[in-house]
C-alpha positions in Angstrom: 131.4 95.6 129.2 133.3 97.7 131.7 136.5 96.3 133.2 137.4 96.6 136.9 140.8 98.0 137.7 143.3 95.8 139.6 142.6 97.7 142.8 138.9 97.2 142.3 139.4 93.5 141.9 141.7 93.3 144.9 139.2 95.1 147.0 136.3 92.9 145.9 138.3 89.7 146.6 139.3 91.1 150.0 135.7 91.9 150.8 134.6 88.4 149.6 137.2 86.7 151.8 136.2 88.8 154.8 132.5 88.0 154.2 133.3 84.3 154.0 135.3 84.5 157.2 132.4 86.2 159.0 129.9 83.6 157.7 132.1 80.9 159.1 132.5 82.6 162.5 129.0 84.1 163.0 126.6 82.6 160.6 124.5 79.4 160.7 125.1 78.6 157.0 126.7 79.9 153.7 123.5 80.6 151.8 123.4 83.3 149.0 121.4 85.5 151.3 123.9 85.1 154.1 126.8 86.0 151.7 124.9 89.1 150.5 124.3 90.3 154.0 127.9 89.8 155.2 129.4 91.2 151.9 127.3 94.3 152.3 128.3 94.5 155.9 132.0 94.4 155.3 131.7 96.8 152.3 130.3 99.5 154.6 127.9 100.7 151.9 124.8 100.2 154.1 125.3 101.8 157.5 121.9 100.8 158.9 122.7 97.2 157.9 126.0 97.5 159.7 124.4 98.8 162.9 121.9 96.0 162.9 124.6 93.3 162.4 126.7 94.7 165.2 123.7 94.9 167.5 122.6 91.3 166.8 126.1 89.7 167.1 126.8 91.6 170.3 123.5 90.4 171.7 123.6 86.8 170.6 127.1 86.1 169.5 125.9 85.0 166.1 123.3 85.5 163.3 120.6 83.0 163.0 118.9 82.1 159.7 115.9 84.2 160.9 118.3 87.2 161.5 119.8 86.7 158.0 116.3 86.6 156.4 115.2 89.8 158.3 118.4 91.7 157.5 118.1 90.7 153.8 114.4 91.7 153.6 114.9 94.9 155.5 118.1 96.3 153.9 118.7 94.4 150.6 115.4 93.2 149.3 114.4 96.8 148.5 115.6 96.2 144.9 112.7 93.8 144.4 110.2 96.4 145.7 111.9 99.1 143.5 111.5 96.8 140.5 107.8 96.4 141.3 107.4 100.1 141.7 109.2 100.6 138.3 106.7 98.2 136.7 103.8 100.0 138.1 105.3 103.4 137.1 105.6 102.1 133.5 102.0 101.1 133.4 101.0 104.5 135.0 102.8 106.3 132.2 101.1 104.1 129.6 97.7 104.9 131.1 98.5 108.6 131.2 99.4 108.4 127.5 96.1 106.6 126.8 94.1 109.3 128.7 96.0 112.0 126.7 95.1 110.3 123.5 91.4 110.1 124.6 91.4 113.8 125.4 93.0 114.7 122.1 90.4 112.6 120.2 87.6 114.3 122.2 89.0 117.8 121.6 89.4 117.0 117.9 85.9 115.6 117.6 84.5 118.7 119.4 86.5 121.1 117.2 85.4 119.3 114.1 81.7 119.5 115.2 82.1 123.2 116.0 83.6 123.8 112.6 80.6 122.1 110.9 78.2 124.1 112.9 79.9 127.3 112.0 79.8 126.4 108.3 76.1 125.7 108.5 75.5 128.9 110.4 77.3 130.9 107.6 75.1 129.2 105.0 72.0 130.2 106.9 73.2 133.8 107.4 73.4 134.3 103.6 69.7 134.3 103.3 66.8 131.9 103.4 68.0 128.7 101.7 66.1 126.8 99.2 64.2 123.7 100.3 66.8 121.5 98.7 69.7 123.4 100.4 67.8 123.3 103.8 67.5 119.6 103.4 71.2 119.3 102.8 72.0 121.4 105.8 69.7 119.4 108.1 71.1 116.1 106.7 74.6 117.3 107.4 73.7 118.5 110.9 72.0 115.1 111.7 75.0 113.1 110.3 77.6 115.2 112.1 75.7 115.0 115.4 75.3 111.2 115.1 79.1 110.9 114.5 79.9 113.0 117.5 77.5 111.0 119.7 79.1 107.7 118.5 82.6 109.1 119.1 81.6 110.2 122.6 80.3 106.8 123.4 83.6 105.2 122.4 85.5 107.8 124.4 83.3 107.2 127.4 83.9 103.4 127.2 87.7 104.0 126.9 87.6 106.4 129.9 85.8 103.8 132.0 88.4 101.2 131.1 91.2 103.6 131.9 89.6 104.5 135.2 89.5 100.9 136.2 93.1 100.4 135.2 94.1 103.4 137.3 92.2 102.2 140.3 93.9 98.8 140.0 97.3 100.6 139.8 96.5 102.6 142.9 95.8 99.4 144.8 99.1 97.9 143.5 101.0 101.0 144.6 99.5 100.9 148.0 100.3 97.1 148.3 103.9 97.8 147.3 104.2 100.6 149.8 102.8 98.5 152.6 105.1 95.6 151.6 108.1 97.9 151.8 107.2 98.8 155.4 106.3 95.3 156.7 108.2 92.4 158.2 107.1 89.5 156.0 107.4 86.9 158.8 105.2 88.5 161.4 103.2 91.1 159.3 104.3 93.7 161.8 106.1 96.9 160.6 109.8 96.6 160.0 112.7 98.5 161.6 112.9 101.2 159.0 109.3 102.2 159.4 109.6 101.8 163.2 112.5 104.3 163.3 110.5 106.8 161.1 107.4 106.4 163.2 109.3 106.7 166.5 110.8 110.1 165.4 107.4 111.4 164.2 105.7 110.3 167.4 108.3 112.0 169.6 107.9 115.2 167.5 104.2 115.0 167.8 104.3 114.4 171.6 106.5 117.4 172.1 104.3 119.6 169.9 101.2 118.7 171.7 102.8 118.4 175.2 101.4 114.9 175.6 103.1 111.8 177.0 104.5 108.9 174.9 106.1 105.6 175.8 108.2 103.0 174.2 108.3 99.2 175.0 111.1 97.0 173.8 110.3 93.3 173.9 112.8 90.4 173.6 111.9 86.7 173.5 113.7 84.7 176.3 116.0 81.8 175.3 114.9 82.2 171.6 118.2 80.8 170.4 117.5 77.6 172.4 114.2 77.1 170.6 115.9 77.4 167.2 118.7 75.0 168.3 116.4 72.4 169.8 113.4 72.5 167.4 114.6 74.2 164.3 114.0 77.5 162.6 110.5 76.7 161.5 109.5 76.4 165.1 111.5 79.6 165.9 109.4 81.3 163.2 106.3 80.0 164.9 107.4 81.6 168.1 107.9 84.9 166.4 104.5 84.8 164.9 102.9 83.9 168.2 104.4 86.9 170.0 103.3 89.1 167.1 99.7 87.8 167.5 99.7 88.5 171.2 101.0 92.0 170.7 98.3 92.8 168.2 95.6 91.3 170.5 96.9 93.2 173.5 97.8 96.6 172.2 95.2 99.3 171.3 94.6 100.7 167.9 96.9 103.7 168.5 99.9 101.5 169.3 102.5 101.0 166.6 104.0 97.5 166.5 107.2 96.5 164.8 109.8 93.7 164.6 113.3 95.0 164.6 114.8 91.7 163.4 115.7 88.6 165.2 113.6 88.1 168.3 113.3 91.8 169.3 110.1 93.8 169.0 109.0 97.4 169.6 105.8 99.1 170.7 105.4 102.8 170.2 102.6 104.3 172.4 101.6 107.8 171.6 99.7 109.6 174.3 100.4 106.8 176.8 102.0 107.5 180.2 104.2 105.3 182.4 101.4 103.5 184.3 99.4 102.6 181.2 102.6 101.5 179.4 103.6 99.3 182.3 100.1 97.8 182.4 100.2 97.0 178.7 103.7 95.4 179.1 102.4 93.2 181.9 99.4 92.2 179.8 101.6 91.2 176.9 104.0 89.3 179.2 101.3 87.4 180.9 99.5 86.6 177.6 102.6 85.2 175.9 103.4 83.1 179.0 99.8 81.8 179.0 100.1 80.4 175.5 101.3 76.8 175.0 103.6 76.3 172.1 102.8 73.2 170.0 105.0 71.9 167.2 102.7 71.8 164.1 104.3 68.9 162.4 103.9 66.5 165.4 101.4 68.1 167.8 104.2 67.9 170.4 103.9 70.4 173.3 107.1 72.5 173.5 106.1 74.2 176.7 105.8 77.9 177.5 107.7 80.8 176.1 108.4 84.0 178.0 109.5 87.6 177.1 111.4 90.3 178.8 110.3 93.9 178.4 111.8 97.3 178.9 109.7 100.5 179.2 111.0 104.0 178.6 108.9 107.2 178.8 109.7 110.3 176.8 111.8 112.9 178.7 112.9 116.4 178.0 115.7 116.3 175.5 115.2 112.7 174.4 116.1 111.7 170.9 114.8 108.5 169.2 118.2 107.0 169.9 118.3 107.9 173.6 114.7 106.7 174.2 115.5 103.4 172.5 118.7 103.0 174.4 116.9 103.5 177.7 114.2 101.0 176.8 116.9 98.6 175.8 118.8 99.0 179.1 115.6 98.3 181.0 114.9 95.2 178.8 118.5 93.9 179.5 117.9 94.6 183.2 114.8 92.4 183.1 117.0 89.7 181.5 119.6 89.9 184.2 117.0 89.7 186.9 115.7 86.4 185.7 113.7 87.2 182.5 109.9 87.0 182.1 109.4 90.4 183.6 108.9 94.1 182.7 111.2 96.9 183.9 110.6 100.6 183.4 113.1 103.4 183.4 112.4 104.7 186.9 115.2 104.4 189.5 112.8 102.5 191.8 112.0 99.8 189.1 115.7 99.4 188.1 116.8 99.1 191.8 114.4 96.3 192.3 116.1 94.2 189.7 119.7 95.3 190.4 
């Protein structure tokens, strides 16, 4: 077993102490998941995790249990998915070996049959065989043909079985791929896939000279729901907002949960007016739902959301478009929440 040097141990202890301090200052609890998130944050090995932690703590002043779960699933839980992919890869290699074996057997059987036919042809070429010899040749031909037919039936059965296994593996690989892109709580896409899609959508919009819009949505007073009713109720709120987003957005919209209570909607081919109309539809639909505590049936009242809308401009990057949508969302918060603000000077001046 390898030994850490004193400097390695000192660094690991220092990181552990810093992680524990941050858990105490910013975290709801000292669970193994929370420790893993904070230790990875202070180590600096995962820049995307670091950016997400800074953004959430700046926005809320702490990390909730829901935040910890999302950060862990998005940035650290990939090892579980990688393990699943490795398992599938091993089975794929095994199936490839089985197919190769089947092909080798088939080629061997065909070669053997061909060799038998060539031998029989040579016998026939030497002259008209006697009746006894002709009977031997025909008997050998029938026997060899039956053997080849029997082998081919076995090979066909093995190929069918292998084809079924490969189809099952294909489905598992697709499920693993989707799981790696999905937020487990809401079944929307996760931040990693959101960032990739946002960049691809911007590139496509520029290439086709078509509009595109981005909506950032944040649940109002979400921390209060967690504090008053518990994190299970908070999870219920997140799922409710996700359901409304799916019901309201068209098939072309790309829906994601960043983590915490913040969501994104990427809208390819959608201009400002249509994006604002969708934002208002989502806002009104969320406000129109009554939240009920499942365990008791108690009505918890209404929830509201604040939305920021940014439309692609010349020279925009994914970061600048997100920043502008975020600024509009925070403007909606400052103006009293439960509203949508777009990135026009007129809209921003109305809430200033």
